[in-house]
N, C-alpha and C positions, 0 to 999 in steps of 0.2 A: 791281312785281312780283319787287322782290329780297327783303320779310320773309321769302313762306314760303318760298321755297327756300332761305335762310340757312340756320332751323331746321332744314329737312329733309334737308338733307346734312349738320349737327354729327354729324362722328363718336361713335359711341357707346362710349364702353370699356371694352376687351377682361375679359373674364372670368377671373378668379382662379383655374377648376376644374383646369385642367393643375397650377400651383403646389402646390393644396391636394394632389390627386392623387397627387404626387412625394414631400411628404411622407409625406401616410399608405403610401406604400408603402413608403419610408425608416423611419421606424417600424417597422411591423410587420416588416421585413429584420432593425430592431438587439434586438427584443424578441422573434425568434425564436435569434437569433443567440445570447441571454443564455440561456434556455430549452436549445435546442444546447447550449451548453456545461455545463449545470447536469446534463443528460441524461447527456451526455461522461463527467463528473466521476466523476459515480454510477458508471458503468458500467467505469469505470478505476481506482475505487476499489476498488472488492467486487469485481472480477475476481480469479484463483486468481492468487496471484502464484506459481513456479518456487524453490525454492531450492539453488542446489548447495550439495550434503555431499562433506566430502571425507572417504574414510574409508579403511580399511586394517590387514594386508593382507590378500589375496584366501583366502578359506574362513574368516577368522577370523569369531570370533563377533560380535563389533562390525559389520561385512557385512551379515553375516544379520538382523542385528535394523532396519539402515537402510535394509535392501532389502525387510521387511515393515513398514516405517511406510512406505517410500516405495508400496507399493500400498496396503495401509491407507487413506494420505489421498487418492490418485487415486479410490479404491471412493466415496468421500463423497458426500454430493449436493453439502451447501456447503461444500463447501472450502476454505475460503480463501487454504490454502497448500497445493504441493507440490513435491515433495522431486525431485532427479534427482541418482544417487550419483555419486561418483566416484571410482573404487578407487586404494591409495598403495599405496605397499607398507613405510607402519606410518604410526603415531600421529604420529613426527617430519615425515614427510611431509605428511604432511597439514596440519599448522599451517603449513609452509614455504608451501604454496599459500593459506593465508587469509591470509598475514601479505604473502602476493606480491598478494593481489587475484584471484583467480583460484579460488576458496571464495567461500560466501556465509555456511555452516557447517563443523566440522569436527568429528571425532569427538581428543580429542587426550589423553596422558598428562599429571597433574597434575607429576609428576614431571621433565616435562623442561622445557628452554625456551618460556614460553609468546609467545605474539607480542607485539608492544605493539599489535597491532589489537582484538584477542580480546576480547569481554567475555562472562560465563556466560552458561549459556541454562539448564543441570539439567546431573544427576549420572548421567551414564549406568550407572556401572555402579563399588562399592569391591574394590579387589585387594589381598588380604596376600600378604605374603612368609614361603615354605615354604620353610627349609635341612633337609635331613635327608644321614642315613649309613646305608648297604644294610649288611644283615647283614654281614659276611667272611665270605667263601667259605671252604671248606672243602678244603684243599688238603696232599697226602701230601709228607712230604718237604721245603716252601714255609715260613715263618715267617714268621704271619702281621703284618702292617702295626702300627702302633701304635694303639689303637682312639679315634677320635674321639669327644669327649662333651662338647662345648660347641667355642664360633666360636675363642675364641682357639688350640686347637690345628690349624687351618685351614692355618699357618703350613707351608709345603713342599709344598704339596699338592695335587692338582688338583680344580678344584670346575667341573663340567657344570650349565654355564647353559644351562634349556628356553627354548627360541625366537634367532629372529638377531636382533632389534632391538638394538641397541646399549645401551638403557638399562636390560635389565637387569642386562651387564656396568657399568654404571656404580651401579646398586644398591647390588651385591655391592663394589663399590671404597667406599661409602661409607660398609656394615656393616664393614667389616677395617676402613677409616682410625680408626672410633670404641671399635673393642679393641685399636687399637697399632697393629695388624696393617702393613705396608708391602704395598700390592697387588698390591709385583712380585717378591711373594716366594710365590705365589701363582697356580697357571695355571688360569684359566679356557677352558674349552672348551665353545664354542656348537655346538648342534647346530639340527632344524627340531622342531617340536613333535612333529611327525607320526613322528621317528627319536627319540623322544625315551625308550622304548621299548623297543626295539632298544641304544643305546648303555647304558642301565643294564644290560642282562641281559650287555651284553660289558665291563661292567666298563673302561668310558672314563677314569670319572674316582673320588676317593673319596669326594666329597662334591656333592651334588646343589641347586638350588638351581629356584626355581619361585616366577614371578610370574603371580597373574589372580586370579578370584572365589572364596571361598572352596567354592562346589559346584563347580566347574573339573572337565568332565569331563580333559582334560589330564591335572595335574594331579594327580587319582586315578589315570591309568593308569599314570602314570611310578610315584605311592610304589607303587601293588600292583606292578609290575613289579617292583623293588624287595626283591621280599618268595619267598625261596628256602632253600632247605635246611628248611623250620620257624621262618627266624628275620624277625623284624619289621625297618623298618627305626626308626634313631633320629633321632625330632625333635629338630634343637640350637634350643634357645631364647633370644632375641634381649631380653637381662636389660637393654640399656640403650636401650630403645624409644622411652622416656623425653626418653631423652639426645640421641637423633635425633631426634624431633621439635623439640625444641627451638631442634636448628642446622641443621635443613633444615625449612622449614614445610611444605613440602609432602608431608611423609610423618605419618603421625600411629601412636600406640602404639594395636595393637589386640591380640587373641587368636585364638586358634583353637581351637576350640570342643573336646573328647573326643571320639573317635568319626569326628570329619568325613569321612576319608577309608573308611571299611569299619570293620565290625565283628570281632570273632571272630579274635584279641582287637585289641580297638579302637584306630586310627590318625590321633590319637595317644589314648595310654592316660588323657591326662589334658590340660586345657589348654595350651595353648602361648603363651608369648606373641611375639608380633613387631610388626612394621610393616605399616603396607596405607596407599597411593594411590589416588587417582580416576582417574577418565577423565569425562572433561568434554564436553558439547555446548556448542561456543561457536560465538558469533555475529561476522560481523566490522561494527567499530565502522560505524555511520556507518548501517547498514541503519534504516529505519522501523522507530520503536516498537511501534506497531502489525501490521507482520507480524511482526516476533519475538512478540506477545501472543500473535496469534492462533496462532502456529506450538506455542508455549510450550501455549496452553490446547488446540490439536487433543493433541497429545503426551501430558500426560497425560488427555485421555479420553479416549484410544484404547487405552494402556499395560495394563489387566488384559484387554482383549480379547487381546493376546499372547501372556501371559502362561505359556497354555496348549500353543503352538507353540515359545515363546522363554522359559521363569522367566526372563531379564537382566532382560527387560523388566519386569516387574513390580519389581524394585530399582531404576529411575528416581528418583531424590529433584531437591526443588524445591535450585536455589542456595543458594548462599550469600551474604545478600544486604547483611553488614555492611560496615560502608563501609570495614574492614583487610582485607575477606578479598583470597585473594594474588591471585584472578582476579577481577577486576572483575563484578557481575552490570550484564548489559544491563537499558539501564533497560526496554524489555519486559517482559521475564520478570518484574525487578522489579514489575511494574504489577500483572499475572499473580499474581503469588506474595499481593502488596503486597490482591488485591480493590479497586486501583485502577483496574482495564483502561478505560478508555477505549472510549465506545458510537461509532456512527458520529455520531451527530448532535455529540457532545464533541468528535469531531477533525474535523468541518466546516463548526462552526456558524458560523465566518467567515466562511470561503468564500460560505454563505449565507447569510450578514448581507450581505456585500458584497454579492452577487449580487443580492439583494430589494431593497439602494440603489441596483445598477445599475436594476432595473426600474423604482424610483421615480424615476428621477434620470430616465431617457427617457419614466417617465409625465411629468414636469414642465416637460420641455423641451418634451415635443409639446403637451402644453396651452398656454405658451408659443407655442408656433410658433402652433398652431390659432389662440388669442386673436386672433394677429398680423395670422393673414392673415383671419379674421374681422372685425378693424378692414380691413382691406382692402374686403372686398367693404364693410361700412356705409357706408363714403367714398362706395364707387364708387355704392352705393343711393340715398346721397344726393347727390349727381350728378342721377345718373336721373330721381328726383323733380323735383329742380330743372326737367332737363331738358321733363319732362312737364308740368307746369307754364307752363313756356312755351312749350309747342306747345298747351297748353287755350285759353294767351291769343292765340295766333298762328292756332289751327282759327276762334276770333268773327269772326277778320275777312278769313279767307282767300278770295282771289278765284276759285282753282283747284280744282277736282278733282283734279287728278296732283298737286297737292303735298299736299290732304286726304288720300289713297288713301298716300303716302310717309310723312308722318307717323303716316298711321291702319299702317303697315305697322312703323316704327319704334316705335312704343308697345307693340305685339306683340313684339319681342323686348325689349325694356324689363321688362314683365309675362315675358314667361320667367327675365328675369335674376334677376329677385325673386325671384319662386319657387324659384330654386336657391336665393340666398339663404336664404329660412325656410327648407329643407331644412336647409341647411349649419349653423345656429341662429344670422346672424349677425342675422338681425332679427327681433323678436319680434311675440305674435300683435297685440298695438294697431299697431304701426308697419305691419304685410301691410292692416292693416284702414282705416285711411287712407289709405292705398295703393291701395287697392280704391276707396275712394270718389272718389279724384284721378282712375283710369283711367275709372273711370266718368259721370263730371262730364266729360272727354279724351272721351271713345264719343258721349255725348251734345252736348258743343260739333260734333265732326264730322257727326251726324247733322244738330243742328236746320240747320247752317251749309249742305249738302250739299241738304237740304230746299229752301232758301232759293234759293242759286245755282239749283234746275234750276225756279224759279217767276219766273226774272225771266228778260225776253227774252232775247237774248244780246247786241246790242247793248248793252242796258244794261250786262251782266255788263265787257263789254269798256270804257265809257265809266267805272263805278268802277273798274278795276284801270287803267285811265291818270289819271283824278283819284287814286289812292292813290300811283302813279308819280312823280307830280308834288308831291304832298306831302313827298315822300323824299327828293325832287331839290333 
């Protein structure tokens, strides 16, 4: 009775289901991780970026325009860029903050030293230089000073400079040097813009210089304060403007139209030649091209909405994109100006492509692992089928009802694993059909053998068992 028990006690190979489940979970986690990374990348790419912009001084038109832009950007529903103003003492301080990396954007003067890491985004406004001489005040008993009619006569005189920034004093020195006047022979007197009118009325200087937009209210008020006793100020033309522009590329030759600062009589009565310079919006080199392109697009898209409250906003112009520009243009601003701004797909197509490649690679790896596990399942099914055929042969000669029951239980386990293999795709329909034939043959053999054993007397069963045991000994 050793044949039956040996077959019945032969272990069935373990099912690979736990390993497959672990692989499935790993693959699912990998796919979810890649999808999550793509979604997170899209979120971070599309979320609004806040740029720090340095601007000053306090109460200046530049600061007011930036504050208006900040509010307008924040109110836009799909604003990709938002602003956070950093108030400074002036354009020079703003440039220093940008150069130190403490600001992302800055409003700077084109005639000041430009930080090496600054790249142009837009021209905020153009400023013209205005030089004028108030009419002589009529005084009794005092000899009037010689009348100033041209710049060459400023030597030995006091020139009032509107605004506290040293840049305007340097500007005066540039003009004087071009006319061959030693700047040391001219006394500059600076006073705040809000004190210009009082200083002019009190005759603090012999001539005055102001720099600002053509329609600057500060300059207009200062010139209005120069009108007294029915006399009108004398505007000094900068006839050498072209030469100054040639020697100092930050300046351009320009004109002040007649009547710019008021009429009856016109101030000036005729066009006056002068020089101009620009205030620029610059970005720190290294800021994302897409971010600056989005900022430039929003800036020029909203400037018309601000011109009612801030007329200067309508004067914002695109930057000089020439390669020999004084301030090199930021690639993002150049892309907007040239109509080559990249879309989301253009910017992130490589990442999307690599993400899809990652998903494809994971799918291929998963398919390979799944095929590998199916191979194990197919091998397991083959061994179980061979085991079933062995039990089929053993069942036909078995003399023990207990052994037949054990083999039948084992066959049920083999059937269960076979059906699982079929569900996993490890075996095909034809293989399952053949296995069903084998299992039916086995159950028929067991049933026939049990019927035969039950019909035999007990003593005959024992004799048959002993005979088989002796034959195998």
